[in-house]
N, C-alpha and C positions, 0 to 999 in steps of 0.2 A: 195535266195543267197546260194551259196556253202558252206559247212562245212570249206573249206579251207578260205574263206573270213571271215567267222565269227570268226575263230582263230585267224586271221590277226587283227581284229578289236580288240579283247581281249588284244592283245600284245600292240596295239596302246593305249588304255586305261591305260595300266601299265605304259607305258611311259609318258603319261599326269599327271599320278598321281606323279611320279617323279619329273616332271617338276613344278608340284603345289607345292611340298615341297620345291624345290630350290627357287622357287619364294618367298614363305613366309619367307625363312631364309634370303634371300637377303634384302626383305623389312624390316624385323626385325633389320638387320644390320645397315640399313640407318636411322631407327626411335628410337627403343627402346633399343637395345642390350648396355649392359654396356661395357665401354672401355677394360676392362680386359677380356671380352669374345672373342677377336679378334683371338687369337690363335686356340681356340677350335672350333670356327666358321669356320676358314679356313680349318681345318682338315675334319670337317663334310661337308663342301661345296665340297671338293676335292673327299670325299667317295661318295657323291651323284653324282657328275659329272662321277665319274668312273663307277657307277652302270648304269646310264644312257647310257652311251657309250657301255657298256657290253650287255645291253638289245638291243639296237638299232642294234648293229652288231652280236648278237648271231646267230648261225648257223640256228636255227629253223626260225628266222624271215628272214633270208637271203634266205632260201628255199621258205618260203612262198611268198616273193616278186618275186622270179623267176618264181615260178608257175603262180602267178597271172598276171605277165607281159604277159604271152602267152595267157590269157584268153580274150575274148572279153568283157571288162567291160565299162560301161556306168556311167554317173552322178557322184556322190560322191565317189563311188567305184574307177572309173578311177583316179579321182583326188587324192584320198588317196594313191593309189598305186604309182602314179607318184611322189608325193611328198616324200613318205617314201624312194622310190628308189633313189630319189635325195640325201636326207640327208644320207641315209645309204652307198651310193657310196662315199660320202665325208668322213664319219666317217670310213669306213673300211680303209681307207688309213692312219688314225691316230692312233698310238699305245696308248693303255690305259695309259701307263706311262706319255705320252706328255699331254694327256687331263688332268690327275690328276695334274701334275706338273703345268700346265698353271693355272687351277683352283685355286690352292693354292697360286700361285704367285700373281695372280689378287687379291685375297681376303687380302693378306698381303700388296700388293702394294697400295691397296685402303686405308689401315689404315695409311701407310706411307705418301700417298697423303694429307690426312687430317692433319697431323702433319706437314708437309711441307708447307701446305697452311696457316696453323694458324701461322707459323713462317716466311712466306713468304720467304722460302729459298729452291730454287729448288734442290740444292745439296743433300738435304735429301731424295728427290724422284727419283733422276737421276738413281741410280744403279738399282732400281726397274723398271723404265721405260725401261732402256737398256735390262734388261732380259725379259721383256713383249716383247719388239720389236724384239728380237733374237727369242723367241719362236713362235711369230706369223709369223715370216719369215719361220721357220720350218713347221708350218702349211701349209702356201702357197706353199712350195716346195713339200710337200707330197700330198696335194689335187690336185696340178696341175693347170695350168692357160695357157690362151692364151692371148698374148699382154703383157700389163704390169702386174708385180708380184701383184700389188694393186688389180687387178680384182678377185684375189682368196679370198680376205677378203671382198670386197665390195659386192660380190655375196652372202655372209651370210646374209646381212641386206636387200638388195635390189635385189632379185633374177634376174638374166638375164642382169642387167645393167653392163656397161663397162666404165672404165675411159675415154677411147678413145672417146666414144660418149658423156659422161658427160662433159668432159672438154671444148669442142666448145660451149656448151650451157652456161656454167658458164662464159666463156670469153664473151659472148654476153651480159650476164646479168652485168658483170663488166664494159664492155664499156658503158653501160646506166647508171649504178648506181653511178660510181664515179663523173662523171659531175653533175649529178642530185643532189647528195649530195653537191658538191661544190656551185651550183646554190642556194640551200636552205640555206646553210650556209651564203651566202653572204648578204641574206635579213636582216640578224641579228635579226630575230624574233624567241623569245623563250616563247611561250605563256603559258607553264607549270609552269614557275617561279612564284613563289608567289600563285600559285593555288595547285599544286599536292605536294609540298615539304614543306607543313606546318605540324603541329603536328596532326596526325591521330590516336586516340587511338586504340589499336589493338583489343580490345573487340568488338568495333563497326565494325572494318574490317571484324572480322570474322563472325559476323551477316550478312554483306553484301555478303560475299562469299558463305554462305551456301544458302542465298535467292536465288542468281543467278544460283547456281547449281541445286536447286530445279526446278527453271523456265526452265532451260535448259532440264530437265527430267532426271537428274541424279538419280538413285534409290538408297537410302541410306540403304535399306534393303538388298542391294546386293553390297554394297560398303562402304567406309568410308574415312574421310579426316584427315591427321595427318600433322605434322611438319617434315621438312628434311632440311639439309644443302643445298642440291640441289633438287629443286622440281621434281618429276617424277610420273609416273602411273604405278603401278605393277597390271596387270591383271592376276591373277592366274587361273581364270575362268570367265565366263560371270556372275556368280552369286557371285563373290569374288573379286571385283576391289578396290585396295588401291590407292588413291589419295594422293599425299602430297603437301604442300606449305611453304612458309615462309613469315614472316611479318617484316616490318620495320616501325616504329611508325612516322618517318618523310618523307615517300615517299609511297604514296597510291597505284601507279600503280603495284608495285611489287607482293604484294599479290593478288590484285584483278584480274589482267590480268594472273598471274600465275595460280590461281585457275580455271579461265574460260579455260586457255590452257590445263591444265591437265583434266578438265572436258570434254573437245572435245575427249580426248584419252579414257577417261572412258566411254563415250557414245558409242564409237566404240566397245569397249570390251563388254559392255552389251547388245549391239545389234547384236552380232554374232548369226549365226543360232543355235538354241537349238537342233535341231535334229542332228547336226553334231558335238556336243560338244564332246572334247576329241579325235578329229581326225583332221589331216591337213585341211579337207575341212571346218571345223568350226573354222579355226584360221583367223587371219587377213592376208591381201594379201602380205604386205611388210611394212618396217618402213617409206618408203616414203608416202604410202597411209595413214598409221597411223598417220603420222605428218601432213597430209592435213587436217585432222579433227580437230586437236587442233589449228592449225593456222586460219582454216576458223573460227572457234568460237571466237578465241582470238582478231583477227584483223578485219576480214571482217564483223563479227557481232558486237562483243564486243567494238570495236573502231568506229562504225558506228555512223552517227547523229541520225538514226532512233532508235538505242538502247537507246541513252542517252535521246533521247525525253522522253522515259518511265522511265529510271532509275535515271536520275538527280534528279527529285523531292524526290525520296526514299533516295537518297545519301545526298540530302540536309537536310533531315529530321534526318538522323544520325550524320551529321556534320554541324549543322546551323551556328556555329560561322565562320567555314572556308569557307562555300560556300554560304551564304546568299546573297552576292552581286555578284556571278558568274553566267552569263546567259548561255544559251544552247550553242550559238555560241563560246563563249569563253571557255567553258569546253571542246567542241568537238575539238576545235584547241589545247587545252591543251594536252588531251590524245593521240593527234597524232603529238606532237611535234617531229620534226627531229633534233637531235643532235649527233653527233658521240660521242660513250661512250666506256667505256673500257669492259664492261660486256655484253657477248653475250645475257644472258637470259633476260636483262633488255633493249636490243637495240630495237629501233623502226623498223617499217616495211622497211623503205627505206634502213637502214644501215645494217640490221640483216644479209643480205645474203653475205655482204662483211666479215663478222666475218666468215661464213662457208667457202667462198673461201679461206681465209687465212689457215685455219685448213686443208681442203682438199689439198691444195698444199703442205702444210708441211708434211701431212701424206704420200702423194705420194713420196716426196723427202726422208723421213726417211725409207721407205721401199725399194726404188731404191738405198739407201745408198748415196744420194747427200747431206744430211744434217745428222750430228751426233746428238745423244741425248743431248750432252753437248752443242751444238750450238743453241739448241731450244730458250733459253730465249732471245738472241740476234736477232735471225732470226724471231721470233714472234714480236719483239719491231719494228724491221725495217719495216715489212709489215704492221703492225698497223699505222704506221705513212704515209707509202706511200698509203695506201687504205682509211685511215679514217682521216689522219692529226693529230693523237694524239699518245703519246708514254706512255706506262705503267710505272709508277713510281717504281713499285716494282713487285716480281713474282707472289704474291697473286692476284694482278689485272691484271696479264698478263698470262703467260704460265700456271700457276697453277689453273686458275679459274674453269676448267671443271673437272668432275669426270671421263670422258669417258676414256681417255687413262689409268687410273689407274685400270680400269675394263677391259682392254683389247679390248675396243670397236673401234679399228682401222678399218676404212671403214664406220663407222657409220655417221659421220658428213654430207656427202654428201645428205643423206636422208632428212635431214632439208630443204635444198633448193628445192629439188625435191618435198618434200611436200607443199612449198609455190606455186609452179607451178600447182601441182594437185590442190591445194584448189582454186586458182583463176579460173581454168577451170571449176570445179565443181560448184563453186558459181555462175559463169556466166549461167551455165545450169539451176541451180536452179531458178534463176531469169526468165528464158525462161518458165520453168514449172510451176512456181508460180508467175503469174504477180503481185500479190499484197503482195509480200514478204516484201517489204520495210514497208508497212502500217502495216502488221501483227507485224513486229518487233517493230514498233514505239508504238504499242499497248501493248507491252510485251507478245505477242503470239508467243512464241518460238517453240511450239509444231509442227505446220506444216512443218518447216525446218527440225526438228529432224526426223520426220515422213518420210520426203523425203530422208533423209541421211540414215535412217533406211532400207527403201526399196531398194534404188538405190546401196548403198555400203556396209552397215554394214551386211545386212542379206545375202549378196552374199558370205561372207567367202573369202575362197581363191579358189573359183570355177573358177576364172579367173585371170590371171597374171595381174600385175599393168597396162601394156600397153593396154592389152585387155579391162580391167575394165574402163579405161579412155575413150578409143573409144566407148565402149557399152553405157557408160553414157551420153557422151557428142557428140557423133556421128563424133568426130575428134580425130587425133592422138595428144599426148601431144605436147604442143607448149609454148615457153616463152612469146609468144605475149600477152596471156590473163593477165598474171601478170604485164607485162611492161605497157600494156594499163590501167590497174587498178590503178597502182601506179601514172601515169601520170594524169589520171582523178581526182583521189582523191587529191593528193598533189600539182599538178598545180593549182587546184582551191583554196586550203588552203593557199598557198604561193604566189599566184598571178604570176604563171610561164606559159610560152607558150612552147609548144614542138618543 
């Protein structure tokens, strides 16, 4: 390999080191940082963001990329140059002052969101969100876009995706989901009541979550599990993956499925190619592909009847008083209860994407100027009532429930629904390649599925785009049909519905 490319990789590793520091500081802010540390943390995060931007757009790296673009590169070298050129082209259009201001505003805005959420008062967060939206519009104008302005923000999280392409798919989902929710609700069946809403001591919940993570194959020598207000996975590197969860003593699914969900993210991070660590080729493909891993483990595995064939006896041993009279069919129905709810991260598989549609639509309206920040609480409540038939009683359970906007993550939410679509298509293919997959899961053997995901998805890094990866793994382009068919097969059977 040429000395030019070797120097280029050295610069990439420096960028990775800065990103590692940013990731750790962000994780610490969510977990262990004392409240009075917010101001200094905002300044430090702003400084790191500025340094990263300076290094990415430095004349030396710009020249290296220009030289390497003209070379006939293959393999990871071609991927690395392509992706850095893409990131660099975007960043060169953003002045350092805007990058620093946005980082500091997001850090302080996040602290304001925490306070507003605690007091259920959107007005406390409103001025910060107004500033964040204004800054993100500046970003969109500077980096440029085709079609909707929102595309400039979406592209940061789901490269090459466009709102104009996503909207029709989401509309197709909504057309299926709203009546399905109505049919399920009309049955009047709520099998989780009296089963999952009992008193479940947190100490035993922690033991269960740690056991499932270990069985999934999450390596605690290269990761850890902590508490946070909003569960997340922070993968600073494949050998340092931070998971967080939260517990409720009177609602078992929150921590259990939250831990499995973040564990799915963690397995992806730990499964990325070691030989490409610290370079774009060794990174994840997109947030949608990342989300496919968490949703696949949380729902398609963790809420399957096969999974609970193995784990219900273990759960019953931890909570004999609560579960001694609950059989497998009853528990399987309980963990798959469909009930319109206020909180996205606690939503069931059927209603979850309606939460995302609401946020996607509001984000598009915000960026296009069709909804003002001050109008968000009412707009949010109206759409919740329209899509799910319920209305939030306050801001904490409504417009303030998610951390994303306080962190400037506009354009992020669509990746959740894309993740569900990817997951269904991947899981269908896993069954084709592993004909005894259900039997393996029922025996508690989760390793074969992890190995399949490692080989087919994780170890590929970013060597293919999301759309290319889906077609490579499944032999077909992304389609909503796999997910819709999955929902009807599972929940039609559980609730006695015919399609």
